[in-house]
C-alpha positions in Angstrom: 76.9 105.1 92.5 79.7 102.6 92.0 82.1 101.9 94.8 85.3 99.8 94.7 87.0 98.5 97.8 90.5 99.9 98.6 90.8 97.7 101.7 88.5 95.5 103.6 89.1 94.1 107.0 87.3 95.0 110.2 86.4 98.2 108.3 85.5 98.5 104.6 87.3 101.4 102.9 85.8 102.3 99.5 86.4 104.8 96.8 84.0 106.0 94.1 84.3 105.1 90.4 83.0 107.7 88.0 80.7 107.0 85.0 83.8 106.1 83.0 84.9 103.4 85.4 87.7 105.4 86.9 88.5 106.1 90.5 90.1 109.6 91.1 92.0 108.2 94.1 93.4 105.1 92.5 94.2 106.9 89.3 95.9 109.8 91.2 98.0 107.4 93.3 99.1 105.3 90.3 100.1 108.4 88.3 101.7 110.3 91.2 105.2 111.8 90.6 107.8 109.4 91.9 109.1 112.0 94.4 105.9 111.5 96.3 106.2 107.7 96.4 107.0 107.7 100.1 103.9 109.7 100.9 101.8 107.4 98.7 103.2 104.3 100.4 102.5 106.0 103.8 98.9 106.8 102.8 98.3 103.2 101.6 99.7 102.1 105.0 97.3 104.4 106.9 94.4 103.0 104.9 95.5 99.5 105.7 95.8 100.3 109.5 92.4 102.1 109.4 90.8 99.0 108.0 92.3 96.7 110.6 91.4 98.6 113.8 88.1 97.8 115.5 87.6 101.4 116.9 87.9 103.2 113.6 90.3 105.9 112.4 89.1 108.8 114.5 89.8 106.9 117.7 92.9 105.1 116.4 95.0 107.9 114.9 96.3 111.2 116.3 95.7 114.5 114.6 99.0 114.2 112.7 97.6 111.2 110.8 93.8 111.9 110.6 91.5 114.7 111.8 88.3 116.4 111.0 88.3 119.2 108.3 84.5 119.9 108.5 82.9 119.1 111.8 79.4 120.0 110.6 79.4 117.6 107.7 81.8 115.1 109.4 84.5 115.1 106.7 87.9 113.9 107.8 91.3 113.7 106.1 94.1 111.1 106.2 97.5 112.8 106.1 100.7 111.5 104.5 103.3 114.1 103.8 101.7 116.6 101.4 99.0 114.1 100.4 95.6 114.5 101.8 92.7 112.0 101.3 89.3 113.2 102.3 86.8 110.7 103.7 83.6 110.2 105.7 82.0 107.4 107.7 79.0 105.9 105.9 75.9 107.0 107.8 74.0 104.1 106.3 76.3 101.1 106.8 78.4 100.3 109.9 82.1 100.1 109.8 82.4 101.6 106.3 84.5 104.5 105.2 83.9 106.3 101.9 87.0 108.1 100.5 86.2 111.1 98.4 89.4 112.2 96.7 93.1 112.8 97.2 95.1 115.9 96.5 98.5 117.5 97.2 98.2 120.1 99.9 100.0 123.3 99.1 98.9 125.6 101.9 98.4 125.5 105.7 94.7 125.0 105.6 92.7 122.4 103.6 91.2 124.4 100.7 87.5 125.0 101.0 86.9 123.7 97.4 88.4 120.4 98.4 86.1 120.1 101.5 83.1 121.2 99.4 83.9 118.4 96.9 83.9 115.8 99.7 80.6 117.3 101.1 79.0 117.0 97.7 80.2 113.4 97.3 78.7 112.6 100.7 75.4 114.1 99.7 75.4 112.1 96.4 76.3 108.9 98.4 73.3 109.5 100.8 71.0 110.1 97.9 72.2 106.9 96.1 71.9 104.9 99.3 68.4 106.2 99.9 67.4 105.0 96.4 69.3 101.7 96.8 71.6 102.6 94.0 75.0 101.7 95.4 76.9 99.0 93.5 80.1 97.4 94.9 82.4 96.5 92.1 85.7 94.6 92.5 87.8 96.6 90.1 88.0 100.1 88.8 90.4 101.5 86.3 93.5 103.1 87.9 93.7 100.5 90.7 97.0 100.7 92.4 98.5 97.5 93.6 
């Protein structure tokens, strides 16, 4: 599994690059309709704030910015307007957050398929970590700057 940092400070916040060298999150944000640019900028600001706080996002933010969407699997979401970014704490490395994917939320509840996608990525991450198959790369196609 290849990870690329989105932001590193007190916390490292990473996204996954697929086998084609693309990050769903970075590509999605760079191709997002301009009418959502305020939400995109807010999401990037939330990521930046999350990386800088020593306590971590679940202690730093209120439920309007970040909350649990799957308590059993410990999946959380960052909230910026209609944008939702699903993430989890790395269970194998301290002060690391792995971001699963981002999507536009269209209904009251977070869709189960989106949560399942994050849960599956977390399982893949754990398997890769167990086999020592996690590579940190510095750039991934779609990087938003």
